[in-house]
Every structure is written in C-alpha cells, then in structure tokens.
C-alpha atoms as one frame of an Amber mdcrd trajectory, in Angstrom:
protein
 -11.368 -49.862  20.237  -8.937 -47.947  22.469  -6.112 -48.917  20.139  -8.106
 -47.574  17.168  -8.634 -44.239  18.942  -4.923 -44.213  19.740  -3.974 -44.662
  16.082  -6.543 -42.099  14.927  -5.134 -39.589  17.420  -1.601 -40.154  16.156
  -2.743 -39.832  12.539  -4.652 -36.631  13.372  -1.639 -35.085  15.110   0.673
 -36.004  12.232  -1.721 -34.610   9.618  -2.128 -31.403  11.623   1.601 -30.841
  11.927   2.106 -31.618   8.227  -0.555 -28.999   7.492   1.091 -26.459   9.815
   4.515 -27.163   8.317   3.151 -26.716   4.802   1.458 -23.427   5.643   4.585
 -22.253   7.469   6.678 -22.859   4.356   4.093 -21.017   2.254   4.172 -18.023
   4.615   7.985 -17.920   4.700   8.406 -18.280   0.927   5.962 -15.462   0.124
   7.776 -12.181  -0.545   6.315  -9.670   1.887   7.262  -7.646   4.951   8.953
  -9.751   7.611   6.655  -8.291  10.285   3.597  -9.520   8.375   5.046 -13.015
   7.983   5.896 -13.179  11.689   2.394 -12.029  12.631   0.863 -14.768  10.521
   3.147 -17.412  12.001   2.174 -16.354  15.525  -1.536 -16.533  14.621  -1.072
 -19.999  13.098   0.831 -21.328  16.124  -1.124 -19.598  18.904  -4.588 -20.432
  17.549  -4.473 -24.054  16.344  -6.637 -24.990  13.342  -8.363 -21.579  13.344
  -5.076 -19.830  12.525  -4.521 -22.065   9.491  -8.134 -21.531   8.406  -7.708
 -17.742   8.705  -4.550 -17.825   6.611  -6.325 -19.609   3.756  -9.118 -17.015
   3.933  -7.126 -13.817   4.447  -3.413 -14.550   4.131  -2.767 -13.977   0.436
  -3.791 -11.426  -2.155  -6.133 -13.575  -4.244  -8.524 -11.776  -6.593  -9.936
 -14.976  -8.060  -8.867 -16.555 -11.328 -11.373 -14.884 -13.667 -10.850 -11.368
 -12.348  -7.078 -11.834 -12.088  -6.793 -12.986 -15.704  -9.037 -10.137 -16.794
  -6.999  -7.541 -14.890  -3.756  -8.886 -16.353  -5.086  -8.559 -19.926  -6.411
  -5.054 -19.206  -3.122  -3.543 -18.086  -1.687  -2.936 -21.570  -4.762  -1.362
 -23.238  -5.440   0.852 -20.236  -1.749   1.746 -20.110  -1.960   2.819 -23.743
  -4.948   5.034 -22.952  -3.168   6.603 -19.977   0.024   7.143 -22.008  -1.856
   9.303 -24.494  -2.260  11.830 -21.671   1.479  12.525 -21.840   0.910  14.153
 -25.231  -1.791  16.346 -23.724  -0.921  19.997 -23.081  -2.276  19.556 -19.537
   0.839  17.541 -18.659   3.265  20.327 -17.802   6.098  18.864 -15.701   8.223
  21.977 -16.224   5.579  24.056 -14.407   5.094  21.659 -11.461   6.511  22.153
  -7.998   9.100  19.770  -6.603   6.445  18.126  -4.391   4.501  16.616  -7.255
   7.255  16.223  -9.868   8.702  13.062  -8.320   5.220  11.601  -7.833   4.427
  12.341 -11.475   7.610  10.509 -12.503   6.754   7.497 -10.332   3.134   7.133
 -11.477   4.075   7.756 -15.106   6.803   5.120 -15.080   4.796   2.508 -13.194
   1.323   2.934 -14.698   1.528   5.583 -17.406  -0.639   8.073 -15.526   0.754
  11.642 -15.611  -0.150  14.554 -13.368  -2.468  16.908 -15.260  -2.962  20.660
 -14.862  -5.928  22.893 -15.616  -8.221  21.614 -12.862 -10.493  23.327 -10.378
 -11.167  21.865  -6.949 -13.823  22.410  -4.320 -13.433  20.997  -0.803 -16.789
  19.900   0.621 -16.776  19.106   4.327 -20.385  18.649   5.431 -22.690  15.730
   4.519 -25.562  18.022   3.600 -23.395  20.117   1.281 -21.812  17.041  -0.308
 -25.048  15.177  -0.994 -26.961  18.236  -2.241 -24.094  19.113  -4.588 -24.099
  15.552  -5.954 -27.875  15.658  -6.439 -27.684  18.963  -8.315 -24.961  17.684
 -10.647 -26.928  14.475 -11.302 -30.015  16.522 -12.136 -27.958  18.450 -14.695
 -26.368  15.348 -16.240 -26.766  15.061 -20.003 -25.122  11.833 -21.169 -23.437
   9.630 -18.564 -22.973   8.983 -14.840 -20.394   6.548 -13.490 -20.285   5.731
  -9.779 -18.360   3.325  -7.564 -18.732   3.136  -3.765 -17.849   0.800  -0.955
 -21.026   1.553   1.024 -24.440   2.700  -0.158 -26.754   2.848   2.825 -30.379
   3.880   2.154 -31.930   6.654   4.234 -32.059  10.441   4.352 -30.429  12.327
   1.497 -28.934   9.089   0.146 -32.473   8.269  -1.001 -32.643  11.637  -2.759
 -29.467  10.721  -4.649 -31.085   7.418  -5.659 -34.198   9.230  -6.870 -32.095
  11.670  -8.887 -30.257   8.762 -10.548 -33.541   7.063 -11.466 -34.866  10.269
 -13.014 -31.608  10.769 -14.919 -31.808   7.246 -16.328 -35.423   7.765 -17.386
 -34.462  10.859 -19.394 -31.786   8.897 -21.278 -28.617   9.313 -19.213 -26.458
   6.181 -19.172 -25.904   5.290 -15.494 -23.392   2.685 -14.326 -23.306   1.976
 -10.579 -20.745  -0.367  -9.003 -21.108  -1.153  -5.283 -19.046  -3.413  -3.081
 -21.020  -6.510  -2.136 -19.829  -6.679   1.486 -20.070  -2.930   2.072 -23.570
  -2.418   0.653 -25.757  -5.377   1.737 -28.498  -3.067   3.027 -28.779  -1.451
  -0.409 -29.027  -4.770  -2.255 -31.816  -5.868   0.098 -33.708  -2.579  -0.300
 -36.360  -1.607  -2.816 -33.925   0.879  -4.374 -31.966  -1.940  -6.024 -35.001
  -3.176  -7.944 -36.222   0.329  -8.756 -32.860   1.317 -10.206 -32.640  -1.784
 -12.378 -36.212  -1.272 -13.569 -35.366   2.286 -14.615 -32.479   1.104 -16.792
 -29.562   1.750 -14.412 -26.781  -0.824 -14.665 -26.146  -1.859 -11.049 -23.376
  -4.358 -10.348 -22.075  -5.969  -7.168 -18.310  -5.767  -6.889 -16.523  -8.807
  -5.443 -19.710 -10.660  -4.548 -19.484 -12.512  -1.240 -20.211 -16.211  -1.653
 -19.684 -18.928   0.997 -19.165 -21.383  -1.865 -16.005 -19.557  -2.978 -14.356
 -18.689   0.317 -11.145 -20.556  -0.561 -11.042 -19.319  -4.176 -10.819 -15.577
  -3.457  -9.765 -13.533  -0.447 -13.021 -12.469   1.223 -11.758  -9.242   2.786
 -10.444  -7.898  -0.531 -12.856  -5.015  -1.101 -13.760  -2.345  -3.629 -13.079
   0.664  -1.399 -13.022   3.472  -3.977 -15.496   6.357  -3.893 -15.816   7.959
  -7.329 -18.573   9.818  -9.157 -18.069  11.022 -12.746 -20.783  13.008 -14.509
 -20.634  13.634 -18.273 -16.841  13.210 -18.087 -16.766  16.832 -16.944 -17.377
  16.708 -13.160 -15.978  14.231 -10.666 -16.118  13.582  -6.933 -13.829  11.524
  -4.765 -12.892  11.460  -1.101 -13.635   9.579   2.080 -17.429   9.697   2.180
 -19.546   6.704   1.233 -22.979   7.197  -0.288 -24.655   7.554   3.103 -26.437
  10.225   5.089 -24.565  10.141   8.433 -27.753  11.014  10.311 -29.202   7.675
   9.130 -26.057   5.534   9.248 -24.744   3.404  12.158 -26.564   5.466  14.745
 -26.304   2.661  17.313 -22.556   2.036  16.935 -21.607   4.316  19.834 -18.918
   6.222  17.887 -20.929   9.295  16.929 -21.566  10.679  13.458 -19.040   9.911
  10.735 -16.944  12.940   9.708 -15.985  12.983   6.016 -14.948  15.118   3.087
 -15.317  14.951  -0.672 -13.492  16.865  -3.399 -15.402  18.108  -6.430 -13.122
  18.312  -9.460 -13.449  19.729 -12.960 -10.760  19.656 -15.644  -8.603  16.926
 -17.258  -8.303  14.913 -14.022 -12.007  14.039 -14.335 -11.252  11.837 -17.355
  -8.567   9.963 -15.431 -11.008   9.223 -12.598 -13.505   8.126 -15.239 -10.899
   5.693 -16.610 -10.385   4.262 -13.106 -14.127   3.574 -12.944 -13.915   1.933
 -16.381 -11.093  -0.273 -15.058 -13.218  -1.366 -12.089 -16.222  -1.957 -14.329
 -14.265  -4.213 -16.675 -12.651  -6.168 -13.826 -16.134  -6.986 -12.561 -18.130
  -7.365 -15.783 -15.657  -7.939 -18.621 -17.191  -5.004 -20.489 -14.625  -2.543
 -21.860 -15.538   1.137 -22.161 -12.930   3.893 -22.328 -13.867   7.490 -21.471
 -13.153  10.272 -23.906  -9.723  11.854 -23.700  -9.743  15.242 -21.940  -9.625
  18.582 -23.691  -6.166  19.840 -22.856  -6.016  23.490 -23.831  -4.301  25.145
 -20.865  -3.530  28.811 -20.244  -0.144  28.680 -18.521  -0.603  32.253 -17.301
  -3.385  31.095 -14.970  -3.194  28.858 -11.874  -2.479  25.328 -13.085  -3.679
  23.211 -10.119  -1.886  19.981 -11.141  -3.350  16.746  -9.762  -1.892  13.254
  -9.840  -4.449  10.432  -9.670  -2.969   7.461  -7.793  -4.984   4.221  -7.946
  -4.157   0.908  -6.326  -5.551  -2.578  -6.198  -5.035  -6.083  -7.595  -3.816
  -5.939 -11.189  -2.282  -2.504 -10.680   1.358  -1.846  -9.660   1.987  -3.011
  -6.103   2.474  -0.515  -3.281   1.981   2.521  -5.550   0.035   4.572  -3.009
   2.469   3.591  -0.240   5.343   4.762  -2.430   3.593   8.076  -3.118   2.977
   8.574   0.599   6.627   7.825   1.357   7.881  10.242  -1.319   5.603  12.989
   0.009   6.781  12.534   3.600  10.462  12.395   2.646  10.065  15.762   0.887
   8.526  17.475   3.925  10.639  20.332   5.300   8.344  21.879   7.902   5.209
  19.896   8.713   3.094  16.826   8.041  -0.483  16.569   9.276  -2.357  13.262
   8.815  -5.980  12.310   9.473  -7.061   8.681   9.266  -9.770   6.618  10.980
  -7.727   3.408  10.905  -4.050   3.604  11.816  -2.137   0.324  11.595   1.030
   1.200   9.642   3.552  -1.170   8.142   7.016  -1.333   9.702   8.489   0.750
   6.850   5.837   3.440   7.122   6.211   3.558  10.893   9.957   4.136  10.525
   9.350   6.868   7.941   7.018   8.699  10.321   9.510   8.431  13.178  12.488
   9.486  11.057  10.571  12.480   9.664   9.789  13.700  13.171  13.353  13.028
  14.298  14.781  15.281  11.599  12.780  18.188  12.985   9.611  18.123  10.904
   6.413  18.793  12.882   4.464  15.539  12.418   0.838  15.497  13.641  -1.456
  12.470  13.603  -5.211  12.897  14.160  -7.302   9.759  14.700 -10.714   9.160
  16.283 -10.939   8.485  20.031 -13.771   6.007  19.418 -13.538   3.545  16.548
 -16.086   1.216  14.963 -13.376  -1.476  14.920 -12.332  -2.551  18.415  -9.347
  -4.473  17.043  -8.054  -1.441  15.127  -8.527   0.813  18.141  -6.287  -1.344
  20.331  -3.784  -2.138  17.565  -3.403   1.584  16.748  -2.484   2.379  20.331
   0.306  -0.190  20.237   2.256   2.328  18.111   1.728   5.377  20.339   4.764
   5.000  22.595   7.438   4.821  19.938   5.779   7.557  17.864   5.565   9.885
  20.868   9.162   9.130  21.814  10.217  10.066  18.258   8.435  13.416  18.550
   5.211  12.688  16.647   2.204  14.572  18.059  -0.918  12.438  18.426  -4.453
  13.789  18.786  -7.588  11.736  19.485 -10.697  13.316  17.971 -13.813  13.430
  20.159 -16.326  14.853  17.672 -17.421  11.554  16.120 -15.777   8.930  13.937
 -13.208  10.982  12.037 -13.319   9.190   8.685 -11.420  11.795   6.626  -8.296
  10.449   4.934  -5.861  13.311   4.291  -2.172  14.223   4.409  -0.929  17.817
   4.223   2.762  18.481   3.561   4.317  21.874   4.460   0.860  23.489   4.060
   1.526  23.523   0.293   0.783  20.036  -1.017  -1.731  17.360  -0.010  -3.004
  13.842  -0.526  -6.729  13.234  -0.224  -8.867  10.245  -1.127 -10.064   6.853
   0.126  -6.831   5.517   1.631  -6.444   4.701   5.321  -3.027   4.411   6.935
  -3.295   0.663   7.370  -2.172  -2.498   5.648  -5.585  -3.140   4.150  -5.708
   0.144   2.213  -2.031   0.308   1.280  -1.633  -3.326   0.219  -4.994  -4.964
  -0.394  -8.082  -2.969  -1.415  -9.062  -1.081  -4.556  -8.287   2.517  -3.539
  -7.667   5.928  -5.073  -6.013   9.090  -3.827  -5.332  12.503  -5.346  -1.947
  14.180  -4.971  -2.849  17.861  -5.210  -0.283  20.580  -5.951  -2.534  23.543
  -5.153  -1.503  25.769  -2.259  -4.887  27.486  -1.825  -6.774  24.172  -1.720
  -4.141  22.687   0.596  -4.458  25.657   2.993  -8.220  25.097   3.109  -7.703
  21.423   3.952  -5.080  22.340   6.576  -7.534  24.724   8.265 -10.159  21.975
   8.277  -7.649  19.643   9.916  -7.077  22.334  12.547 -10.783  22.242  13.432
 -10.339  18.514  14.016  -7.418  19.225  16.362  -9.532  21.813  18.194 -12.013
  18.990  18.950  -9.306  16.567  20.013  -7.317  15.586  23.087  -3.515  15.633
  22.816  -1.814  12.395  23.899   1.248  13.249  26.016   4.014  10.719  26.637
   4.214  11.084  30.463   0.475  10.485  30.772   0.524   7.702  28.203   3.231
   5.839  30.092   0.907   5.687  33.128  -1.734   3.598  31.336  -2.730   0.342
  32.977  -1.284  -3.118  32.430  -4.747  -4.088  31.172  -4.464  -1.544  28.319
  -0.915  -2.585  27.480  -1.960  -6.231  27.247  -4.778  -5.558  24.779  -2.596
  -3.250  22.693  -0.007  -5.961  22.191  -2.576  -8.740  21.804  -4.432  -7.002
  18.984  -1.173  -5.842  17.431  -0.512  -9.516  16.635  -3.547  -9.431  14.332
  -1.925  -6.696  12.204  -2.256  -8.690   8.938  -6.021  -9.040   9.431  -6.567
  -5.318  10.019
C-alpha cells in the first residue's frame, strides 16, 4: 500500500508540473504586456493549483464561441453604417481643434467612427438631478428607448425610473434594456424584472453568469457601459449606474458614490444608439440599426465636436488606451484625472510620468476609501514613482469618487465609463466621449476642483514615512495586477 501511495504521489507531482509547464508556455506565447505575463507567472508559481485555476478563469480574453463568432460577423456591417457618417455634414475635420483631430483620424481608421459636430452637452453632477432628468425624458419618449447598464439596483429614484419605463412601454414605446448579469443580480431577483417583462419591455441579461460555463468564457468580462438613448434624439452616458446612491451599498463603509452623467443631443446620439445596437446583437443575435443622424450644421455657430470611443471584445484592441495616450501626449499645460480604480499598465504609467517630467501639471484624484481592498493597495504601489516624477496625487474624502474623467489643458476632455485600470482599458465593454468643447470642459474642470477641495494631498516626504506593513501590502496586491 505504501508503494502505491508512493507511485501515486510521483504521478501527481509529474502531472502537476506538466500542467504548470503547459500553462507557462501558454502565458509566454500570448502577445501581451510583459508585466502582465510576469504577474501571471508569479501567481501560478506562488499559489500552486489555485494560480493555474485562476489563469483558466481570468487569464485570457474569452468572450465565448457564440458571442465571439457573432461579434466577428458584425464588424463589417456596423463598420459600413459608421462609415456613412463620414459623408455627413456633421463631420467637419477642417473645423476641429488639434486635440480631437488626431483622435478622429485614429477612430475613423480603426473602426470607421468619425467625430461629429453640432451637439449640445449638459453636465449633470448630482444623483437627484441625473435621475429626475432621465425620468422626464422617458416620460416624453415617443417611439424608442434603448438602455444598457452594468448595475441596476432597485430603491429610491431608481424605482421611479423603472415605473416611467413601464408606463412608456404601455403607451407603445419600444423599450430595450440590457443589464450586466453580474452587476445587476438584485434587479433580476426583484419584482421589477417581472413587471417590466409583463409590460412589454425587452429585458436581457448581458454575459449571464453560469457555473456550468466557467471554463468556456472569462467570468470577469463584463458589460460596463452606461448608455441611455431616447427617440434617437437624446442620449446619456457617464459613470453613474442606474442606482440611487442613498439606497446603494450603504453598509460598504466608503460613503456615497460620487458620479456624473452627460446629457447629449445632436448627431452623436445616433452613434451611441449604434453602440447599444452592437451590444444588443452580441447578446441576442438580433440586428437593429438606428436611423442615421440629421447632419445640417451651421458652421457659424459653436460646433461642439464629440468623438465616441467604444471598446470591448470584437472591437479594435486598445482603442480607448490609444485615445488616452494621444490626449496626454498633446497636453501642453495640464492634465487632471479622476478615477475610482487606478491600476495602470506599464505603458500608461510611463506616459503619466513622462508627461509630468516635461513640465505639464499632472493631477490624479482618487478616492481615499475604495470598495475594492485589492485595488486600494495596488493603486498605492504606484504612488512613489508618480510622486517622484512630479505627478500630484489627491485622495478624495467625500465618498467613493466614481467619476471617470480626464481634462487636458482646460480645453478638451474625456468622460465616460472607463477606469484607469487594466480591466477597463483591455477587457470590458466600455465607452468614452472625447469632447472638443471648451465651455463644457471648463465646467468639468471646475467640478474636478471641488473634488480636490475635498481631498488630501499626498506629499512624497510624508509618503516615504509609511510603515513596512503598508509597503508589504502594496507590493503583495500589486502582484495581482492582471486580476484587477
């Protein structure tokens, strides 16, 4: 019997090391950032068995065969629809500033989406204002409402939005609602799910979580976009989920979530509508294109060009990261960034440092308390080298600062759903707006200043005095970079 156990042990060890060797080769042969590959190798070697299991679950961008094949077939017809926008009078590259021209060229060449002028924008920075504005626009809807959100959490004014949607559907408005399965479990267990379906609303779960398929699709690949399109004439996007912060995660210990949304009218609305149609087809197989925008533009008026930048499986890789890099490289005076989750790639980290080192005033505002303990510690692993490069870091004390925004030279901005982390920039379905509107950008910059006024500045001499305990956890959680 002892000899049998001896042989079984040898066989088990050999099989384990064959497995580790195979996964190691797979990690090394995948084309990705070296830092990500090294992080995965450390996880695999430091945490036996579990590390290999985690790699199969989270290590590769796997949408699942059906969705991946569907997305591949969709790219050409959606590209054709987007390309028609280049013939629209709203595409006026000769009237754009240098900030957005290069981004327009990139997005046009990679996905066929041009920057369009003739928009109006409204920055909404309080939950009450945002939700009441959405409710009013839903109540005035005539033909269609398209919505996609990561989180829908019942309670408070979120229930009033649900009621407004049900009433709209009952009066004949076509309502399509797409919600991420992992982000909105409370909604799918609530009575609102059944009530909406009974009223005729098409409600779909995006990327349904199933234990039976954990090795067939990456589980932490999520539908993270936040888009509302009403009658193809009004759109909303930004950082806020469909939640009332007074009724959401009150026991998390991080305070109320701080968010913004942008209300848009003009040709950009139709592009956001097309992004929703893309997401809808990826999930359901049903193809519906929005109407093309009316493009009559008065060039004597303010043009307010906006570039819609989507990302996600099936779309060009790293598009939002490239846009962010282009924007930062063009900065001459200042960059101000707000993000709740800060775990940058090696390339993005170097871009931030280099921008500060060439004399640009780079400011980073992140929450002091975070709902992700791992992200909190991993973020702080970057503080020292950023501070040494001249980047100013502020920790916000007024709640969980969830706003995702970048302001360049107080003239140009990026605003949307994208965090400065690997998950948003490489993995999830995201969307951001590149806005070439100085008045709107000034308004966003002033809002960012209110965040700084409620923040504590991290100074390098004080930071260097932190305890060995803190340094250990920073480096330990930094190793989990690919999972964050």
